[in-house]
ZAZADO-260229 format. One record per residue (C-alpha): x negated, y negated, z; residue in three letters. Coordinates in steps of 0.001 Angstrom, whole numbers, padded with zeros to 6 digits, always signed. Example, Ala and Ser with C-alpha at 12.3 -4.5 7.8 and 13.67 -1.06 7.14 Angstrom:
! residues 2
-012300+004500+007800ALA;-013670+001060+007140SER;
! end
This chain:
! residues 832
-007923+009993+012222MET;-010728+010442+009704LYS;-010786+014203+010364TYR;-007022+014402+009845PHE;-007280+012531+006522TYR;-010072+014820+005235LEU;-008149+017946+006275THR;-005041+016702+004491LYS;-007100+015945+001364LEU;-008640+019448+001392ARG;-005159+021003+001691ILE;-003936+018961-001296LYS;-006924+020021-003402ILE;-006429+023670-002410PHE;-002719+023576-003280ILE;-003495+021922-006616LYS;-006062+024553-007610HIS;-003949+027418-006268PHE;-000957+026260-008307TRP;-003114+025772-011401ARG;-004627+029245-011057LEU;-001171+030760-010551SER;-000088+029115-013800GLN;-003147+030570-015529VAL;-002260+034119-014542PHE;+001456+033764-015302ILE;+000724+032244-018709LEU;-002005+034764-019426SER;+000113+037824-018783PHE;+002875+036288-020870TYR;+000394+035594-023671CYS;-001041+039101-023443LEU;+002388+040580-023954GLY;+003082+038163-026765LEU;-000270+038743-028426TYR;+000163+042453-028385GLY;+003419+042044-030338GLN;+002037+039821-033094THR;-000356+042278-034785ASN;+001217+042816-038215VAL;-001901+044095-039985SER;-000591+047676-040143GLY;-003781+048961-038488TYR;-003927+050153-034888ASN;-007712+050658-034807ASP;-009885+047613-034171PHE;-012509+048633-036754SER;-010077+048276-039676ARG;-008527+045154-038164GLN;-012014+043643-038024ARG;-012670+044807-041602LEU;-009425+043186-042784LEU;-010467+039842-041310VAL;-013963+040116-042823ARG;-012756+041077-046320VAL;-010198+038264-046538ILE;-012575+035720-044968ALA;-015285+036561-047539HIS;-012729+036296-050354TYR;-011314+032977-049100MET;-014777+031521-048573PHE;-015812+032487-052116THR;-012705+031321-053982VAL;-012453+028062-051991SER;-015812+027033-053477GLN;-017066+025076-050485GLY;-013711+023604-049436GLN;-013799+025528-046138ILE;-016641+026990-044095ASP;-016812+030658-043056MET;-015503+029886-039553ASP;-012350+028365-041057SER;-012058+031291-043468ALA;-012058+033720-040518VAL;-009136+031921-038865LEU;-006878+032284-041947ILE;-006352+036101-041869PRO;-006299+036055-038054CYS;-003352+033664-038110LYS;-001487+035478-040878ILE;-001900+039014-039475TYR;-001686+038086-035777GLY;-005274+039079-034910LEU;-007829+037525-032586SER;-010896+035774-034084PRO;-012912+037403-031296PHE;-012702+040640-033298LEU;-015487+039140-035416ILE;-017564+037599-032670TYR;-017538+040130-029797ASN;-018455+043372-031573GLU;-021835+043595-029785SER;-020213+044067-026360TYR;-016507+044852-026890SER;-014375+047441-028662ASP;-012071+044630-029833GLY;-009329+044875-027192ALA;-007982+041529-025972SER;-008644+040387-022423THR;-007081+037777-020201LEU;-009752+035274-021237ALA;-009602+035940-025005THR;-005820+035598-024934THR;-006063+032228-023193LEU;-008650+030982-025692ILE;-006697+032355-028678ASP;-003672+030366-027490HIS;-005729+027173-027093GLY;-005627+027201-023271LYS;-009296+026244-022946ILE;-008886+024313-019679ASP;-007182+027335-018122ASP;-010000+029581-019364ALA;-012525+027222-017758LYS;-010578+027349-014497LEU;-010496+031130-014687LEU;-014281+031095-015118LEU;-014664+029566-011632THR;-012848+032563-010137ARG;-014869+035315-011856LEU;-018125+037049-011011ASN;-020481+039593-012545GLY;-019785+041002-016004GLU;-016331+039386-016203LEU;-017919+035966-015765LYS;-020672+036892-018236MET;-018132+037883-020866ARG;-016076+034708-020460LEU;-019215+032541-020711LEU;-020111+034229-024011ILE;-016543+033900-025296GLU;-016348+030202-024438LEU;-019704+029729-026176GLY;-018402+031655-029204SER;-015243+029540-029309TYR;-017152+026260-029425PHE;-019934+027322-031812VAL;-017615+029032-034313PHE;-014988+026314-034123LYS;-014414+024911-037654PRO;-016662+021959-038332GLY;-019838+021005-036469SER;-018986+018334-033900LYS;-021841+017599-031520LYS;-019545+017806-028482ALA;-018583+021371-029470ASP;-022220+022343-029961LEU;-023162+020838-026596ASN;-020373+022809-024896ALA;-021445+026028-026651ALA;-025068+025435-025632SER;-024066+024902-021988TYR;-022055+028121-021707TYR;-024600+030243-023572ILE;-027497+029027-021431LYS;-025447+029972-018365GLU;-024815+033406-019912ALA;-028504+033952-020724ILE;-029466+033073-017149ALA;-026796+035385-015724LEU;-027800+038259-018041SER;-031302+038490-016550ALA;-031783+041929-015019GLY;-028426+043198-016304GLY;-027489+045495-019202PRO;-029246+044594-022458ALA;-025971+044218-024366LYS;-025136+041000-022485TRP;-028488+039390-023214LYS;-028279+040408-026888ILE;-024734+039030-027171ALA;-025825+035766-025508SER;-028869+035421-027773LEU;-026775+035988-030930ILE;-024554+033029-030026ILE;-027618+031008-028957HIS;-029198+031566-032384ALA;-026038+030260-034072ASN;-025995+027193-031804VAL;-029620+026365-032648LEU;-028948+026843-036359ASN;-026004+024423-036282GLN;-028190+021906-034462TYR;-030489+022169-037514GLY;-033248+023942-035556ARG;-033508+026813-038025VAL;-037033+027942-037093ALA;-036055+028255-033420GLU;-032906+030174-034304SER;-034959+032658-036348LEU;-037305+033144-033369LYS;-034277+034037-031258VAL;-033274+036599-033901CYS;-036755+038111-033669SER;-036260+038430-029900GLU;-032904+040171-030487ILE;-034568+042639-032866LYS;-037316+043297-030317ARG;-034775+044006-027564LEU;-032747+046257-029884SER;-035836+048233-030837GLN;-036934+048507-027197LYS;-033522+049849-026167ASN;-033290+052164-029186GLY;-029996+050626-030295ASN;-029616+050709-034105PRO;-026163+049030-034026GLU;-027499+045863-032398THR;-030575+045973-034658MET;-028274+045922-037709ALA;-026191+043140-036139LEU;-029369+041128-035479ALA;-030412+041523-039127LEU;-026995+040375-040373VAL;-027094+037415-037959THR;-030587+036468-039165GLU;-029472+036698-042779GLY;-026520+034383-042207LYS;-028761+031782-040601LEU;-030739+031474-043842LEU;-029570+029336-046752ALA;-027558+030911-049572TYR;-029910+032277-052199GLY;-032898+032485-049817ALA;-034852+035716-050540PRO;-034940+036756-046876GLY;-031158+036646-046668ARG;-030676+039507-049130LEU;-033543+041487-047567ILE;-031943+041304-044096ASP;-028559+042426-045447TYR;-030076+045396-047287GLU;-031961+046516-044146LYS;-028738+046289-042103ALA;-026883+048222-044821LEU;-029440+051055-044618ALA;-028848+051322-040852ILE;-025061+051418-041211TYR;-025335+054078-043929GLN;-027473+056181-041605LYS;-024884+055737-038834LEU;-022044+056613-041271HIS;-020257+053440-040204ASP;-018231+052811-043354LYS;-016417+049739-042055GLU;-019722+048007-041368LYS;-021062+049202-044742GLU;-018180+047397-046446ILE;-018719+044231-044383GLU;-022445+044161-045192THR;-021839+044941-048869LEU;-019431+041984-048919SER;-022222+039741-047591ASP;-024562+041107-050284ILE;-021860+040546-052896ASN;-021603+036843-051989ILE;-025375+036563-052418GLU;-025171+038092-055900TYR;-022420+035636-056806PHE;-024533+032713-055598VAL;-027548+034006-057544LEU;-025304+034562-060633LYS;-026287+038272-060664LYS;-022850+039405-061750TYR;-023874+042871-062976ASN;-025229+043692-059508LEU;-022161+042100-057883ALA;-019944+044348-060003GLU;-021841+047469-058869GLN;-021491+046425-055223VAL;-017760+045845-055621MET;-017217+049325-057044PHE;-019045+050732-054002ARG;-016805+048629-051735ILE;-013706+049855-053560ARG;-014648+053526-053131ASN;-015445+053084-049423LEU;-012112+051309-048876GLN;-010290+054277-050417LYS;-012130+056685-048117GLU;-011019+054631-045097LEU;-007404+054355-046322ASP;-007879+050592-046351PHE;-004857+049269-048237ARG;-005815+045674-049051GLN;-007865+046372-052202GLN;-006393+043457-054134GLN;-009321+041216-053173TYR;-012028+043451-054646VAL;-009831+044174-057696ASP;-009339+040447-058297ASP;-013114+039907-058083ALA;-013664+042778-060554LEU;-011139+041151-062901ALA;-013105+037889-062630TYR;-016415+039565-063489ILE;-014922+041623-066327ALA;-013606+038418-067876ASN;-016996+036698-067571ARG;-018581+039678-069335LYS;-016083+039337-072158GLY;-014310+042577-071144ASP;-010800+041106-071285ILE;-009234+044580-071264ALA;-010991+045486-068027GLY;-010045+042100-066566ALA;-006338+042692-067266ILE;-006560+046228-065855LEU;-007965+045044-062519PHE;-005694+041989-062436SER;-002639+044248-062757ASP;-003986+046476-059976LYS;-004420+043485-057660SER;-000800+042432-058281LEU;+000488+045935-057551GLU;-001376+045923-054227GLU;+000545+042914-052870LEU;+002771+045056-050656VAL;+003549+043237-047410THR;+004840+039740-046740LYS;+001475+038841-045217GLN;-000409+040076-048315ASP;+001784+037845-050481SER;+000539+034693-048731VAL;-002465+034773-051081PHE;-000408+035699-054169ALA;-001143+032340-055847SER;-004752+033393-056482TYR;-003718+036631-058210PHE;-000975+034977-060283TYR;-003457+032299-061368SER;-005948+034984-062442ARG;-003247+036676-064545ARG;-002272+033323-066050SER;-005879+032594-067001PHE;-006207+035950-068745LEU;-002953+035385-070664SER;-004245+031957-071711GLU;-007484+033607-072814HIS;-005409+035795-075156LEU;-003541+032666-076329MET;-000270+033952-074844LYS;+000539+030521-073506TYR;+004185+031033-072557GLN;+003243+034088-070551GLU;+000402+032117-068952ALA;+002853+029361-067943LEU;+005192+031963-066453LYS;+002407+033349-064245TRP;+001128+029916-063180ILE;+004664+028811-062262ASP;+004923+031883-060017LYS;+001731+030729-058320ALA;+003352+027341-057673LEU;+006646+028669-056294THR;+006087+027537-052709ASN;+003823+024512-052212ILE;+003287+022469-049063SER;+000532+020673-047193SER;-000044+023680-044942SER;-000840+026073-047815ASN;-002526+023696-050285ARG;-005738+025748-050153LEU;-003852+028597-051869TYR;-002012+026697-054622TRP;-004095+023567-055421TYR;-006328+025405-057893LYS;-003163+026771-059560SER;-001910+023208-060026PHE;-005222+022249-061648LEU;-004963+025321-063895ALA;-001410+024409-064977LYS;-002415+020862-065874ALA;-005291+022236-067975ASP;-002934+024752-069623LEU;-000507+021965-070581LEU;-003392+020101-072216ILE;-004441+023234-074127VAL;-000844+023676-075366THR;-000826+020077-076655LYS;+001399+018676-073881ASN;-000883+015970-072429PRO;+002054+013725-071489GLY;+003596+016505-069407GLU;+000162+017241-067907ALA;-000252+013573-066912LEU;+003205+013518-065314ALA;+002338+016654-063315LEU;-001010+015188-062211ILE;+000617+011923-061091ASN;+003449+013718-059287ARG;+001115+015991-057332ILE;-001432+013241-056605SER;+001259+011069-055002ARG;+002337+013828-052579ARG;-000972+015665-052232TYR;-003901+013404-053158PRO;-007232+015195-053677PRO;-009238+015485-050463ILE;-012257+017757-050844THR;-015173+017187-053222ALA;-013994+020186-055262PHE;-010482+018734-055650GLU;-011733+015222-056483ARG;-014223+016568-059035MET;-011643+018712-060848ASN;-009005+016001-060544PHE;-011281+013482-062295SER;-012136+016004-064986TYR;-008447+016785-065668LEU;-007572+013093-065910LEU;-010453+012594-068341GLY;-009306+015569-070452GLU;-005684+014330-070371THR;-006565+010780-071417TYR;-008810+012171-074150GLN;-005857+014149-075531SER;-003747+010970-075344LEU;-006560+009118-077216ARG;-007011+006673-074341ARG;-010781+006953-074530TYR;-011588+004164-072087ASP;-009722+005926-069264LEU;-011140+009269-070380ALA;-014689+007856-070188ASP;-014001+006396-066704LYS;-012710+009681-065291ASN;-015393+011799-066972TYR;-018044+009574-065371LYS;-016347+010074-061968ALA;-016446+013813-062605PHE;-020138+013771-063500LEU;-021013+011704-060412ALA;-019446+014299-058106ILE;-020803+017232-060142ALA;-024348+015903-059677ASP;-024081+016436-055912THR;-021800+019501-055879PHE;-023580+022530-054285PRO;-024756+024969-056939GLY;-023848+027931-054708ALA;-020155+027107-055192PHE;-020181+026626-058957VAL;-018007+029208-060763HIS;-016104+028954-064036ASP;-015253+025294-064119GLU;-018720+023780-064608MET;-019733+025278-068005PRO;-016290+024667-069525SER;-016129+021158-068084ALA;-019591+020163-069333PHE;-018812+021593-072787PHE;-015546+019611-072895GLN;-017192+016359-071749VAL;-019996+016926-074288ALA;-017344+017308-077003GLU;-015777+013995-075923PHE;-019043+012067-076115TYR;-019848+013681-079502ARG;-016503+012436-080805ARG;-017141+008856-079694ILE;-020596+008948-081313GLY;-022817+009434-078217GLN;-024489+012592-079529THR;-027577+012263-077338LYS;-025494+012265-074181LYS;-023358+015044-075638ALA;-026431+017228-076236ARG;-027685+016566-072700GLU;-024326+017546-071163LEU;-024109+020610-073386LEU;-027483+021822-072133ASN;-026420+021180-068539ARG;-023340+023338-069121GLY;-025490+026097-070615ARG;-027657+026074-067465ALA;-024577+027124-065483TYR;-023727+029912-067949THR;-024998+033376-066873PRO;-026360+035757-069484THR;-023281+037973-069348ILE;-020842+035263-070513GLU;-020733+036055-074222ILE;-017738+033891-075074GLU;-019187+030821-073357ARG;-022373+031291-075391LYS;-020239+031250-078505GLY;-018575+028029-077291THR;-022001+026533-076567TYR;-023306+027209-080111TYR;-020060+025954-081641TYR;-020445+022625-079824ASN;-024150+022530-080742LEU;-023161+023120-084380PHE;-020833+020098-084207LYS;-023535+017874-082663ILE;-026205+018941-085192ASP;-023735+018373-088022SER;-022905+014890-086706THR;-026632+014085-086540GLU;-027057+015493-090086LYS;-029310+018339-088891LYS;-027707+020723-091327TYR;-030314+023511-091177LEU;-030029+023723-087398GLU;-026247+023464-087720ALA;-026141+026538-089974VAL;-028169+028510-087413GLY;-025862+027339-084625ASP;-022779+028417-086556LEU;-024309+031843-087219SER;-025001+032387-083505LEU;-021540+031114-082626CYS;-019972+033654-085001GLN;-022134+036445-083560LYS;-021083+035829-079943TYR;-017441+035201-080785MET;-017310+038487-082737ASP;-018766+040270-079704SER;-016232+038672-077364ALA;-013244+039312-079637PHE;-014185+042518-081466SER;-011525+044677-083065TYR;-011914+047388-080425GLU;-011658+044814-077666GLN;-008472+043277-079068VAL;-007009+046736-079698LYS;-007716+047811-076109HIS;-006141+044633-074784VAL;-003032+045172-076889GLN;-002792+048736-075595GLU;-003017+047500-072017LEU;-000355+044890-072639LEU;+001900+047518-074230VAL;+001296+049776-071227LYS;+002115+046879-068902TYR;+005359+046192-070811GLU;+006211+049928-070756ASP;+005667+050051-067008ASP;+007854+047006-066638LYS;+010587+048612-068784LYS;+010362+051815-066736ASN;+010807+049801-063573LYS;+013787+048034-065158ASP;+015275+051428-066120ILE;+014801+052685-062559LYS;+016482+049533-061308LEU;+019354+050054-063771LEU;+019688+053683-062654ASN;+019780+052491-059080SER;+022539+050043-059984GLU;+024483+052846-061757ASN;+024055+055040-058707GLN;+025313+052173-056573LEU;+028341+051786-058870GLN;+029114+055513-058544ARG;+028876+055191-054783ILE;+031312+052279-054888ARG;+033790+054297-057027VAL;+033509+057203-054589ALA;+034143+054844-051705GLU;+037234+053426-053460ALA;+038566+056973-054055THR;+037957+057822-050422MET;+039859+054699-049371LYS;+042850+055818-051492GLU;+042797+059243-049839HIS;+042576+057652-046423ILE;+045562+055411-047280THR;+047645+058426-048359ASP;+046706+060276-045199ALA;+047673+057194-043194GLY;+051134+057098-044763ILE;+051708+060780-043943VAL;+050522+060186-040393LEU;+052861+057174-040079LEU;+055842+059292-041135LEU;+054929+061892-038550LEU;+054748+059207-035874ILE;+058174+057849-036874ILE;+059638+061342-036592GLY;+058107+061804-033180LEU;+059435+058422-032032LEU;+062973+059312-033181TYR;+062798+062622-031338ASN;+061577+060777-028265SER;+064563+058420-028567TYR;+067019+061312-028545ARG;+065369+062823-025490ILE;+065500+059441-023766LYS;+069233+059189-024371GLN;+069826+062516-022662ARG;+067627+061490-019756ASN;+069558+058253-019303ASN;+072713+060221-018537LEU;+070865+062088-015824LEU;+069443+058830-014469LEU;+072891+057307-014073GLU;+073939+060253-011966ALA;+070856+059885-009796ASN;+071322+056126-009454GLN;+074295+056469-007138LYS;+072277+058732-004873GLU;+069406+056244-004897LEU;+071721+053356-003944ASP;+072754+055203-000833GLN;+069127+055844+000101LYS;+068288+052180-000476ASN;+070856+051092+002041MET;+069206+053366+004570PHE;+065750+051957+003716LEU;+066979+048377+004116GLU;+068073+049121+007637ARG;+064698+050765+008293ALA;+062844+047698+006913ASN;+064803+045433+009259THR;+063601+047492+012197ASP;+060047+047445+010780LYS;+059998+043609+010543ASP;+061056+043361+014183ARG;+058275+045762+015200LEU;+055676+043834+013127LEU;+056646+040592+014863LYS;+056157+042231+018217ASP;+052783+043591+017067LYS;+051658+040156+015868SER;+052588+038642+019224LYS;+050611+041326+021060LEU;+047576+040779+018774LEU;+047608+037054+019451LYS;+047732+037740+023181GLU;+044835+040213+022811LYS;+042739+037714+020870ASN;+043472+035006+023452TRP;+042427+037351+026237LEU;+039193+038264+024339LEU;+038366+034611+023777GLU;+039011+033917+027455GLU;+036754+036841+028438VAL;+033939+035663+026123HIS;+034368+032126+027420HIS;+034162+033209+031035ARG;+031205+035547+030353VAL;+029429+032728+028486LYS;+030055+030315+031350ASN;+028861+032835+033929ASN;+025734+033580+031887LEU;+025029+029882+031542GLN;+025493+029496+035287LEU;+023003+032307+035906VAL;+020491+030919+033377THR;+020875+027477+034956GLY;+020134+028923+038385LEU;+017122+030804+037018LEU;+015859+027700+035263TYR;+016227+025660+038515THR;+014585+028402+040525GLN;+011597+028429+038195SER;+010594+024960+039391PHE;+010164+026230+042983TYR;+008184+029390+042247ILE;+004457+029078+042908LYS;+003421+032618+042034ASP;+002472+032704+038298GLN;+003536+036336+037744ALA;+006915+035709+039349ALA;+007330+032555+037250LEU;+006638+034517+034030VAL;+009149+037192+035065ALA;+011832+034590+035819VAL;+011244+032849+032444LYS;+011416+036182+030608ASP;+014701+036953+032373SER;+015914+033480+031472LEU;+015221+034119+027771ARG;+016993+037501+027891ARG;+020042+035952+029511MET;+020026+033180+026910GLN;+019934+035758+024080ALA;+023050+037443+025502ILE;+024711+034076+026221SER;+024259+032959+022621MET;+026142+036046+021403ILE;+029139+035306+023616HIS;+028997+031702+022535GLN;+029218+032810+018879LYS;+032125+035110+019717LEU;+033936+032311+021543TYR;+033396+029743+018753GLN;+034374+032046+015883ASP;+038049+032712+015223GLU;+037092+036275+014383ASN;+035944+037128+017876SER;+034736+040675+017167SER;+031762+040101+014814LYS;+028467+038212+015102ILE;+026977+036571+011930PRO;+023400+037806+012362LEU;+021807+035338+009943GLN;+023008+032313+011920GLU;+022455+034007+015316TYR;+018840+035089+014613ILE;+017910+031671+013217ASN;+019244+029968+016386ASP;+017584+032559+018635LEU;+014147+032147+016996ILE;+014447+028376+017220LEU;+015275+028634+020942TYR;+012443+031099+021676LEU;+009802+029055+019841SER;+010945+025886+021652ASP;+010861+027639+025052SER;+007046+027811+024942PHE;+004685+024900+025185GLU;+003196+023898+021809ALA;-000305+025240+022449GLU;-000634+026733+018987LYS;+001169+026593+015645GLU;+003091+029754+014828ILE;+005047+029849+011564ILE;+008170+032008+011538PHE;+009092+033392+008084LEU;+012695+034637+008134LYS;+014400+036719+005492ASP;+017768+037612+007057ILE;+020389+039273+004895GLU;+023927+038011+005679PRO;+025341+040790+007901VAL;+028116+040718+010525ASP;+027661+043015+013529LEU;+029821+043948+016486GLY;+028953+042591+019939ALA;+028099+046076+021270THR;+025229+046310+018767GLN;+024405+042603+018467ALA;+023471+042269+022175ILE;+020776+045024+022203PRO;+019539+043829+018800LEU;+019199+040247+020132GLY;+017327+041488+023210LEU;+014957+043527+020994ILE;+014204+040433+018866ILE;+013705+038373+022059THR;+011229+040887+023522GLU;+009287+041198+020229CYS;+009056+037448+019540VAL;+008122+036586+023144VAL;+005433+039285+023037ASN;+004030+037834+019772VAL;+003957+034268+021115ILE;+002263+035383+024334LYS;-000277+037915+023123HIS;-000700+038006+019309ALA;-002623+034743+018906PHE;-005041+034195+021834PRO;-007418+031264+022265ASP;-005036+028806+020622GLY;-005188+030402+017131ARG;-002405+029762+014674ASN;-000481+032517+012998GLY;+002511+033724+011033THR;+005408+035923+012131VAL;+007675+037565+009551SER;+011210+038582+010612ILE;+013167+040580+008042THR;+016654+042054+008344LEU;+018245+043970+005481PHE;+020623+046799+004719LYS;+019487+050026+003125GLU;+022485+051544+001457GLY;+025930+050834+002871ALA;+025426+051645+006564GLU;+021728+051551+007584LEU;+020418+048259+009011LEU;+016627+047691+009189VAL;+014844+045071+011336LEU;+011136+044379+010706LYS;+009020+042040+012848ILE;+005407+041628+011669CYS;+002617+039278+012687ASP;-000919+038666+011481ASP;-002313+038464+015007GLY;-004898+040611+016791ILE;-002554+043610+017039GLY;-002688+046272+019756LEU;-005903+047547+021312PRO;-007320+050574+019499THR;-006848+052774+022570ASP;-003249+051649+023198PHE;-000814+054547+023778ASP;+002892+053578+023839PRO;+003717+056721+025817ALA;+001302+055761+028629GLN;+002175+052054+028669SER;+003858+050518+031729ASN;+005030+047424+029782SER;+008557+046356+030754LEU;+009078+044724+027344GLY;+008171+047934+025489LEU;+010381+049981+027821GLU;+013268+047594+027165LEU;+012767+047842+023372ILE;+012683+051659+023528LEU;+015751+051781+025727GLY;+017685+049323+023599LEU;+016703+051268+020439SER;+018136+054429+022008ARG;+021269+052497+022918GLN;+021634+051638+019224LEU;+021027+055315+018325ASN;+018247+054011+016113GLY;+014605+054696+015345SER;+011662+052642+016648PHE;+008326+052477+014795ILE;+005300+050486+015945ILE;+002270+050131+013638GLU;-001066+048413+014133ASN;-002084+047186+010649GLU;-003346+043633+010011ASN;-001470+042686+013155GLY;+001508+044324+014862LEU;+004415+045691+012751ASN;+007652+046804+014487ILE;+010515+048453+012613THR;+013966+049213+014106ILE;+016507+051154+011994SER;+020070+052044+013052PHE;+023488+052783+011579LEU;+026094+050013+011680ILE;+028967+051068+013929ALA;+032513+050853+012581ASN;+034183+048823+015381ASP;
! end
């Protein structure tokens, strides 16, 4: 009983895992097909797909200012353009093509991927271990459970990679280094990077050496000297390999470093190099580098250059997917218009950035909302700004430190404009508290302006010491290239010195303020900006003219279509008249024919009388025929009944005789004869029972025959019969030999195919090929025939019977010995 329970439990577990694995494969192939259809990047090569993800991820990470990590930034373009995140993580061992495992993981089927892992071996298992490790370590956030899972899979991969190709060990170590780094074990992670570099050098693989350097650089903190050194070494390798995609990716990493270090001149040089390389590769998404160039040009005080690159970035928003990030580019254009004091134009651009807002895309538009509130304050609409802030905060309250910091600052600025200084002071203090802990690597434009504004507030309420302190803090965030901000700094310093009656210093401050403001807004600069704006307006007018021409062309097409319709109508009227004329002519012809028909009608009436008499005779003959058919059918039924009874009598005698036979061979022969007689008897029984006494329903007959044959043997072993019988009716002359063939084959299988009590499976298939050919296949998974078996030399009665019956059917007989015995009988269905 215990053994039976354990066996049953094992079967249940097997069925459960088999069904689960089947679901994995079905889902995976479905996902693979689906995944292949979702790539909307416009690039068929994986190198540019990977570059697209990198470029957008770097841009999103930079402009989000610490609101998302790089892992989250990678997922954004992957989702929008239908690409796999593994493009970024598997470049050391894959060309980028999706696999069964990556598709499962991309679709969140992690449990199914784990189940698949238990079924894999060798390099396939190695790859899935690395990919599961990559999934957990690069998952957004840094949950300990994810890190533990990543560590488990990567340790398994490292152990499995021993003695195999170096690429697997290098790929495993790269993920291992990232796991250690996220655990906070930076020194250990750098040691792993050193091991990767040693392996790369030993194997003479410059690609993995460059990848190891980039990995090592990313493990270091932003602004760390070694980070930039590693990137520059990797860049030199990629330049030597003429790998332009990787050059761009590495230059983007270097560019972020220059931004963090506030080295904007160097960042600008790098971005021009990136732009040129993108053109050489026919990489279309250049709006991100152009937007960054617009940002730097503005910080340098080159407002004309900023507008030029901003316009370029807007022109490069071509596809629907590119437009997802449009809010950033509209906000940039709005800021530049505000800088030129074109406030209505600035509001127009910022409203475009806020066209479609929701919780799912708040990362793209939230900064635009902050910019609009600030713009309303600048344009002396603090009440409207406060209403906007309250409306947005109710639906989308600030979440990240960046949002809360800017939100507090805007409220302070708004209340200051409304002269509610107590609330302004409260919100400015909240801003300063967050700003004290905000990472310096993510400080961009907002800090200098904000500190200058807060300093101005405290100067106005008489706290000049605090104002001077905040002003100096704002100056610390101001790079040397920001000429206008220097002018703003000295203007505020002039106000503070004047308030404190330090008139000599105030005069010097005002002089410096005038100097920097003149540099930022020189005559040539303003003239160039005006020329650019005129050019922009001209381009817009030209586009409007083209649109108007298109509308005129459309109007001409519509007029031509209307004229064509008139011509078609006229032609239709003419055609209608022709049809009427033809119908009238047909009517006249019909009238003449009617006269002829009347003459013929009399002749037809006479013939009808003759036909009626003939039909009367025909009905009498049909009645006689029906009577004869009924008699024939009765006689056939009686014959089948008597044959069935006689066969049953014979089988009964044979069955009784079998009890008195002592000789085993004779007993086997009698039982075989008994089964053959029963096969024939069952056919006559079917013919007798069925009203249509000329056809045998093979599906029902074969099922009953197999049931009888399996029951006629003692249950020494378990044999499963799998039947796939196509519904076919067959005449008795062919059904009898077919039934005997099935009897001989099945009896032979039961007797000989599964010796020593083994279990087995027998497949019986009957189907039609075409309209007339019937095919019978009987296959088992038993021991098959001996290797030296020759059907021609065999003295087996059963085989002789099958051959003879096949010839009687005028059919073909094929016997094959492959994973058991396979017998195929094919014959044409006779038209009885």
